[in-house]
N, C-alpha and C positions, 0 to 999 in steps of 0.2 A: 474146143470143138472148133475151129474155125466161121468167122458171123458167115461168110462167101458157105461156106460148106452149109452150114444150117436150115440157111437160103435154098438153099441149093436143092437138101436134105425133104424140107417143110414142104415145099412146091408142089414133091413128087406123092406126097402122099396124100389119102382120101380123106376127104373130111372126117369121115369116123375115124380113122387114127390121130386125126389131130383137133377131135374132143377129145381122148384120153390121154393123145399129149399135154394138153394142157389144165386136161384134170388131175392127173400125177406132177404139172409142175404149181400147182397150187395150196397140191399137198403138201408137199417139200417147202413150197416156200410159207406155209403153215406152219411148219415144224423150226422150221429154220427162225422164224420171228417166236415164239412161245423158244428155243432155244438162247436168242441174244436177250428175250427178256428176264433170264432167271440168271444170266451173266456167262454162260457154258460157249457158245459164238466163238470159234477161237478163229474164224473167215469172215468175217460183218462185210467182206467186198462178195462176196456166197448172196448176199441180201438181192444186191443190185443185179446180177448176172441172174438173177433168175425172174427178180421181176419182169428187167427187158428180155429175159424167152422170153415168156406168155403173154407180152405182147406181138412179139416177130409170129404164135401160133395166133395170134389170134387177126391177124395180119392177115395170113396166109389162106384163114379161114374166109375173111372174107373178102378176099381177091378169087377163091372158088366160088361165092357166090355172085360178084357181078360177073364174071364170066362166061 
């Protein structure tokens, strides 16, 4: 999914949906870090992608709070 599409989708989500999305992404990130540590992760770029997605979700949550 492209970044602009993801941002638009995140802005349309409710705060509860954003919290659930963040929780899922953090869980995925933990699993990816574990796989990377034991040498099973093939696509290491996915770590950065998930970390940036977590930041995008957090930004969208903060925008909703300040609005």
